[in-house]
N, C-alpha and C positions, 0 to 999 in steps of 0.2 A: 505492499499502500502505499509505503514512503517512498518507494520508487514512482510512481504511477503521480502523485503529486510534486517532485521534482522533477518529473518531466514534463509536466501541465505549465508549471511554472516556467521553466527554461524555454516550452513552445511560444509562452504569451511573451517572453523577455524580445525572444526572434521576430513573430509575427509585427511586435508594435516599433521595431529598431530600437530597440532600448541600449543594447548594443552599440550602436553605429555613433553614437551621439560623441565628438570627442574621440573614438574612433583612429588608430595611423591607418594609411591605405596599403594595400597590402605590398607587401615586399619585391621586387621586379629584382630579376636573376641578373647577378654581376656581367656586363657585358666583357668578356672575353678576347683579348686581343690573338687578332685570327691573322693568318698567315696559309696562300693556298699552293698547295704542291699537284703539278701535273706526272704526270706518269705515259710515256712514250718513248717508241722503240727499245723497251726495256730499260730504262733511266728513268731519274725524277728530273724534273724541273722547277726551281733551283735543285742542283744536289747539294748546298748547303744554306740553309739560315740560321740569323741571328735570331733569338728570342730573349727577352728577359728570364733571368732567372728570378725566384720566389715565388712565379705569377704563373698561375694555371693559364696553357695558351692553346688552341682551340687550332687545329690542322685543318684544314679543308684538303679531300683528296680527291681528285680528277682521273680517272683514269682513260686516257685518250686513246691507249692501244687498242689492238686486237683480240688481245686475251683479256685474261683474269689476272689480277694482280693481289698480291698478298704482304700486305706491309705489316713488318713486325718490325721488335725489340723485344728480347725476350727478359731481360733486365730489369724492364720495365712493365712487363707483364700486358702489352697491345700489342693484339692483333686484329686486320681487319683485312677481308676480303671482298673485292669491287669486282664484278662482270665488268665486261669491255663497254666504255661508253657511259658506266657508272660513275656518281660523284656521291661521296658522303664522307664524314668526317669522325677525327678522335680527337678527345681532348687530354692534354698532358698534364701530369700533377705540376704543381711549383716544382721545378730541377735546381739544383745546386748549380753554381758555378763550373760548366768542363761541358763536353764533347759529347753529345748521345747519337751513335748509331743506327739508322734502322734500315733494313733490307727489302727488298722484293725477293720474297724466298723463292716465287719464280723465273727470278732474271739476278741468283743471288751476287754474280759478279758484276755486270752493268747495273744494278738495279741498287745504289746505295743513296742513303739519304744521311747528311750529317746534322743534326739539331747542335748548336752551339747556347746554350746559356748565360748571358754576361749580366 
């Protein structure tokens, strides 16, 4: 019975907008620095990018090649598979200053991307 009473009070408060007065607007998601990387002919373009250290970063991946792409970095546990012509993204965690290597698992010799966090 107690639960029903609380539920009725809460429903009435919501219906009358009692919680809206003075309430803060909903928080917006943080805009992430975004970098676009294309994969073409078994290579990443650009093959090296600089990103801010200590900040989450969004990498937009565009597969402009005729076959699939497997973007990965084992140490960061990042892996993304894209079909030919597909576009997707990955969000990198806050990186410490340094260099981080990514490969296209289907083209490991030529498909290399170096992300430099400064």
